[in-house]
C-alpha positions as CSV (number, residue, x, y, z in Angstrom):
1,M,21.0,176.0,123.7
2,N,18.1,173.3,124.8
3,I,15.0,172.8,122.4
4,L,12.1,171.4,124.6
5,K,10.0,169.0,122.0
6,K,6.2,169.7,122.7
7,E,4.3,166.3,122.6
8,I,0.9,167.2,121.1
9,W,-2.0,164.7,121.8
10,K,-4.6,164.4,118.7
11,D,-8.1,161.8,118.8
12,I,-7.8,159.2,116.6
13,P,-10.4,159.3,114.0
14,G,-13.0,156.9,114.6
15,Y,-12.1,156.9,118.6
16,E,-12.9,160.7,119.2
17,G,-13.1,160.7,122.8
18,R,-11.4,157.6,123.4
19,Y,-7.7,157.0,122.2
20,Q,-5.3,159.3,120.9
21,A,-2.2,159.8,119.4
22,S,1.1,162.2,120.2
23,T,3.9,163.0,117.6
24,E,5.7,160.6,119.4
25,G,4.4,157.8,118.5
26,R,2.9,156.7,121.7
27,I,-0.8,156.1,121.3
28,R,-3.0,156.4,125.2
29,S,-6.4,156.1,126.4
30,L,-8.5,158.8,127.9
31,D,-10.4,158.5,130.7
32,R,-13.8,157.1,130.6
33,Q,-16.7,155.8,132.7
34,V,-17.8,152.3,131.8
35,L,-21.5,150.2,133.2
36,G,-20.6,147.6,136.2
37,K,-22.9,145.7,138.0
38,C,-23.5,145.7,141.6
39,H,-22.1,142.0,143.0
40,Y,-24.7,141.9,145.7
41,T,-27.9,143.6,143.6
42,G,-27.5,143.0,140.2
43,K,-27.9,147.0,140.2
44,P,-26.6,149.0,137.0
45,F,-23.6,151.4,138.2
46,Y,-20.6,154.2,136.5
47,R,-17.1,153.3,137.4
48,T,-14.6,155.9,136.0
49,V,-11.5,154.1,134.3
50,K,-8.1,156.0,134.2
51,G,-6.6,156.3,131.0
52,R,-2.9,155.1,130.5
53,I,-0.5,154.9,128.2
54,L,-0.5,151.9,125.8
55,R,2.3,149.6,125.3
56,P,2.1,148.6,121.9
57,G,3.8,144.9,121.3
58,R,5.0,143.4,118.0
59,F,2.5,143.5,114.7
60,C,3.9,141.4,112.6
61,K,7.7,139.8,111.8
62,T,8.9,143.0,110.5
63,G,9.1,144.8,113.9
64,H,5.9,146.6,113.4
65,L,4.2,147.4,116.5
66,S,0.5,147.7,116.8
67,V,-1.8,148.5,119.9
68,V,-5.8,147.0,120.7
69,L,-7.9,150.0,120.7
70,G,-10.8,148.2,122.3
71,H,-11.1,144.8,124.0
72,G,-12.3,142.0,121.6
73,T,-10.5,143.8,118.7
74,A,-7.4,142.9,116.6
75,G,-4.2,145.1,117.1
76,K,-3.9,148.6,115.1
77,P,-1.1,149.4,113.8
78,V,0.5,152.5,115.4
79,H,2.4,154.0,112.6
80,Q,-1.1,153.8,110.6
81,L,-2.5,155.5,113.8
82,V,-0.5,158.1,114.3
83,I,-0.3,159.7,110.8
84,L,-4.0,159.2,110.0
85,T,-4.5,161.2,113.3
86,F,-1.9,164.1,112.1
87,V,-2.1,164.2,108.2
88,G,-5.1,161.9,107.3
89,P,-6.0,158.8,105.4
90,P,-3.3,158.0,103.0
91,P,-4.4,159.4,99.3
92,E,-5.0,156.2,96.6
93,G,-2.3,153.6,96.4
94,M,0.1,155.2,99.3
95,E,1.0,153.3,102.5
96,V,3.2,154.8,105.1
97,L,6.8,154.8,105.1
98,H,9.7,155.4,107.8
99,R,12.2,157.5,106.8
100,N,15.0,156.4,108.4
101,G,14.0,152.9,108.2
102,D,13.4,151.9,111.8
103,P,9.5,149.9,111.6
104,T,9.9,151.3,115.9
105,D,10.3,154.3,114.7
106,N,6.9,155.7,115.1
107,R,7.4,159.5,115.5
108,L,5.2,161.9,113.1
109,K,8.5,163.3,112.0
110,N,9.5,159.3,110.8
111,L,6.7,158.3,109.4
112,H,5.3,159.9,105.3
113,Y,3.4,158.7,102.9
114,G,4.6,156.9,99.7
115,T,4.1,153.9,97.1
116,R,4.5,150.2,97.9
117,S,8.3,150.9,95.2
118,E,9.4,153.4,97.5
119,N,8.8,151.5,100.4
120,I,10.4,147.9,98.8
121,L,13.4,150.1,98.3
122,D,13.4,152.2,100.6
123,V,14.2,148.5,102.6
124,Y,17.2,147.6,100.6
125,R,18.7,151.2,100.5
126,Q,18.7,150.4,104.5
127,G,20.1,147.6,103.5
128,G,17.1,145.6,105.2
129,K,15.3,142.5,103.3
130,W,12.1,142.8,102.1
131,R,10.6,139.6,103.0
132,K,12.8,136.5,102.9
133,L,15.1,138.4,100.3
134,S,17.5,141.0,100.1
135,I,19.8,142.0,96.9
136,D,22.5,140.5,97.4
137,D,20.4,137.0,98.2
138,V,19.0,137.6,94.3
139,Q,22.3,138.1,93.2
140,S,23.5,135.0,94.6
141,I,19.9,133.8,92.8
142,R,21.1,134.7,89.6
143,F,24.9,133.9,89.9
144,G,23.5,130.4,90.9
145,F,21.2,130.1,86.9
146,Y,24.8,130.8,85.6
147,C,26.2,128.0,87.5
148,G,23.8,125.7,86.1
149,I,22.4,125.2,89.7
150,K,19.0,124.0,89.9
151,E,16.0,126.3,91.0
152,V,14.9,123.4,93.7
153,E,18.4,123.5,95.4
154,L,18.5,127.4,95.3
155,A,15.1,127.3,97.0
156,A,16.6,125.5,99.4
157,M,19.3,127.1,100.0
158,Y,17.8,130.3,100.5
159,D,14.7,129.0,102.2
160,V,11.9,129.7,99.9
161,T,10.0,127.9,97.4
162,P,10.7,127.1,93.9
163,S,8.0,129.3,92.7
164,I,10.1,132.8,94.0
165,I,13.0,131.1,91.7
166,S,11.1,130.7,89.5
167,A,9.8,134.0,89.4
168,I,12.8,135.6,89.4
169,K,14.3,133.5,86.8
170,T,11.5,134.7,84.4
171,G,11.4,138.7,86.0
172,R,8.2,138.7,87.2
173,N,10.5,139.2,90.9
174,F,12.7,141.5,91.2
175,A,12.7,142.8,87.7
176,W,13.9,146.0,88.8
177,L,17.1,145.0,90.2
178,K,19.3,144.6,87.2
């Protein structure tokens, strides 16, 4: 039995009548009237600009996608726009998480709100890195302490600052990892 998925489009809050998000993680602009000026007479006129599905770009090093909603504005993360449109604003202290760990999969069924700690733990459970260091890296750094390797040397080995190594040593970072 072949079940067809129906893509649902809704206006993005704050961009009603201009931009919409879909349950399949896509963003589109809507047909709109734009004010222009005639080259010869200088008289104003309106022209119709056809709406289109926006092509997202990379938002950051982590691979999240973003789209620009209007000229001269910064890119908005697609996953945040999709969940805001269909679920609403995040509860206090919550952020958007991807269930399958793929930051480019912005389908509504793959997104949910969770805490920063849940987000970090999800990344590690899926074998990824949060920032630069993986769980294996942190355990190797701790073993390096045990072997007497200096913090500066460990920082150079893992391409992080000595303050990160110090924070791991004192338990300020990765304290949850025993």
